[in-house]
Structures are given as structure tokens and as C-alpha cells.
C-alpha positions as CSV (number, residue, x, y, z in Angstrom):
1,M,84.2,74.4,75.0
2,A,81.1,73.9,73.0
3,A,78.3,71.9,74.4
4,Q,77.9,68.6,72.8
5,Q,74.8,68.3,70.7
6,V,72.6,65.2,70.8
7,P,72.7,63.5,67.4
8,F,69.7,64.0,65.2
9,L,68.7,60.3,65.3
10,H,68.8,60.1,69.0
11,R,66.5,63.2,69.4
12,F,64.2,61.6,66.8
13,S,64.0,58.3,68.8
14,L,63.4,60.2,72.1
15,R,60.5,62.1,70.5
16,R,59.0,58.9,69.2
17,L,59.1,57.4,72.7
18,V,57.5,60.4,74.2
19,V,54.7,60.5,71.6
20,L,54.2,56.7,71.9
21,G,53.9,57.0,75.7
22,L,51.5,59.9,75.4
23,A,49.3,58.0,72.9
24,M,49.2,55.0,75.3
25,V,48.2,57.2,78.3
26,L,45.4,58.8,76.2
27,S,44.2,55.5,75.0
28,F,43.8,54.0,78.5
29,S,42.3,57.3,79.7
30,L,39.7,57.3,77.0
31,G,39.0,53.6,77.5
32,A,38.3,54.2,81.2
33,C,35.8,57.0,80.2
34,S,33.8,54.9,77.7
35,G,30.7,56.8,78.6
36,E,28.8,53.7,79.8
37,P,27.9,54.1,83.4
38,A,28.9,51.2,85.6
39,P,25.9,49.2,86.8
40,P,24.9,50.0,90.3
41,A,26.2,47.6,92.9
42,T,23.7,45.1,94.1
43,L,23.5,42.6,96.9
44,S,23.6,38.9,96.0
45,A,20.6,36.7,96.9
46,A,22.7,35.0,99.5
47,D,23.7,38.3,101.1
48,L,20.0,39.4,101.1
49,S,18.9,36.2,102.7
50,L,21.5,36.4,105.4
51,I,20.8,40.0,106.1
52,Q,17.0,39.3,106.3
53,R,17.6,36.4,108.7
54,Q,19.7,38.6,111.0
55,A,17.4,41.6,110.6
56,E,14.5,39.4,111.9
57,G,16.4,39.0,115.2
58,F,17.4,42.7,115.2
59,L,13.8,43.7,114.7
60,A,12.5,41.3,117.3
61,A,14.8,42.9,119.9
62,R,13.7,46.4,118.7
63,D,10.1,45.3,119.4
64,E,11.2,44.8,123.0
65,L,11.8,48.5,123.4
66,T,8.2,49.0,124.7
67,E,8.8,46.5,127.5
68,L,12.2,48.2,128.2
69,A,10.5,51.6,128.3
70,A,8.0,50.3,130.9
71,L,10.9,48.9,133.0
72,V,12.8,52.2,132.8
73,N,9.7,54.2,133.8
74,A,9.1,51.9,136.7
75,K,12.8,52.1,137.7
76,D,13.0,48.4,137.8
77,W,16.7,48.1,137.9
78,T,17.0,44.3,137.9
79,F,14.6,43.5,135.1
80,T,16.0,46.3,133.0
81,R,19.4,44.7,133.3
82,N,17.9,41.3,132.6
83,L,16.3,42.5,129.4
84,I,19.5,44.2,128.3
85,H,21.5,41.0,128.9
86,G,18.7,38.9,127.4
87,P,17.1,39.8,124.1
88,F,19.3,42.9,123.5
89,Q,22.5,40.8,124.0
90,E,22.2,39.4,120.5
91,L,22.0,42.8,118.8
92,G,25.8,43.1,118.5
93,R,26.2,39.8,116.7
94,E,23.2,40.4,114.4
95,M,24.4,43.9,113.5
96,L,27.9,42.5,112.9
97,Y,26.6,39.9,110.4
98,I,24.4,42.5,108.7
99,N,27.3,44.9,108.4
100,Q,29.5,42.3,106.8
101,H,27.0,41.6,104.1
102,L,26.0,45.1,103.2
103,L,27.3,46.9,100.1
104,P,30.9,48.2,100.7
105,A,29.6,51.8,100.4
106,D,27.0,51.2,103.2
107,R,29.3,49.5,105.7
108,P,31.0,52.5,107.3
109,E,27.7,54.1,108.3
110,A,26.3,50.8,109.5
111,E,29.4,50.1,111.6
112,K,29.2,53.6,113.1
113,L,25.5,53.2,114.0
114,S,26.0,49.7,115.4
115,K,28.8,51.1,117.7
116,Q,26.3,53.7,118.9
117,V,23.7,51.0,119.6
118,K,26.2,49.0,121.7
119,S,27.5,52.1,123.5
120,S,24.0,53.3,124.4
121,L,23.1,49.8,125.7
122,A,26.2,49.8,127.8
123,Q,25.3,53.2,129.2
124,L,21.8,52.0,130.0
125,D,23.1,48.9,131.7
126,E,25.5,51.1,133.8
127,A,22.7,53.4,134.7
128,A,20.6,50.5,135.9
129,R,23.5,49.0,137.8
130,L,24.0,52.4,139.6
131,Q,20.3,52.8,140.1
132,D,20.4,56.3,138.6
133,G,16.9,57.1,137.4
134,E,17.7,60.2,135.4
135,R,20.7,58.7,133.7
136,L,18.5,55.6,133.0
137,R,15.8,57.6,131.3
138,K,18.4,59.5,129.1
139,S,20.2,56.3,128.2
140,Y,16.9,54.7,127.2
141,I,16.2,57.5,124.8
142,Q,19.7,57.0,123.3
143,V,19.1,53.3,122.9
144,A,15.7,53.7,121.2
145,S,17.0,56.4,118.8
146,S,20.2,54.5,117.9
147,I,18.3,51.3,117.2
148,G,15.9,53.3,115.1
149,R,18.7,54.9,113.1
150,Y,20.4,51.5,112.6
151,A,17.2,50.0,111.2
152,Q,17.4,52.6,108.4
153,V,20.6,51.0,107.0
154,L,18.7,47.8,106.2
155,P,18.5,47.3,102.4
156,P,15.1,48.2,100.9
157,E,14.5,44.6,99.8
158,V,14.9,43.4,103.4
159,K,12.6,46.1,104.8
160,T,9.9,45.2,102.2
161,A,10.3,41.4,102.9
162,L,9.9,42.1,106.7
163,N,7.0,44.6,106.2
164,Q,9.1,47.5,107.6
165,V,8.4,50.0,104.8
């Protein structure tokens, strides 16, 4: 038996559909690559204002690091824990609000760094609770460095406004 051949008109219609589909794909592809770079993402004035307000609290807690260092060096277990549960208690909330209002591309790094800050504060608190001087000293170093790294994710406009440049 001979294979049935597709009628000429049917083959012609199929080719037209394929060519039309290819033309549409190319049109959309070229439109997406118009050559004009997308404007860089920027923070709104409201986001910057909120970040700045929260950053003020974050930086105020960061300024308490010198007092915390003195308490750690003196192995003052009670006041070390009081300071952690006092001024440093608000850091988590402030970093959360800052993270929520950063540019989407900056959020993963900020969230990772804020978790490091919280974790290092928890380790410092535990070292003070256990009255472990060596662990306390190492934990303080982690706290100070993680807070310093987190401060780097603040937008340049906020750093300038708060004289942190």
C-alpha cells in the first residue's frame, strides 16, 4: 500500500502557520531586547525614610558595643545579659523592618546577615549565662563583626543621612 500524501493545500497551510509562529516569536524576542537598559531599581522616599528611622535604632545599639566590650572584659555576667536583653533586644525587629524595605536584590544578603547577628547575640547570652569567659570573649567578637557586616547593607542614602559614610 502506498502511503497517503498530504494534500498540497494542507502542507501549504501548515507552512504558513509555522512561519507565522516563528515571526511572532522573533518579534517578541526582539522587542524584549530593545537595547535600552532598564533603569536601575531605586528605593522610594517612603522606604528610605523607614529604613533611616530603623537604622537609627540599629546604629544606637551598635554604639553600645563599647559598653558591651567592657562588660565582657570584666566578665560581668549579669550586666552583659542585661545589655543583651536591653538595647540589643530591639536589633532583630529593626533589622526585620530594614530588610523588608530594601531592594529585592539586597534582601537575601541582608536576611543572612541579620540571622548571623541574632545567632551571635544568642551565643553571647548563652556564654554569659554559663559564665564561660573564653566563650564570652569569642561570642563578643562574633557579635561585633556581624553587626559591622550588617551595617554595610544599609543603602548609601541612609548612611549619608546618618553620617556613617
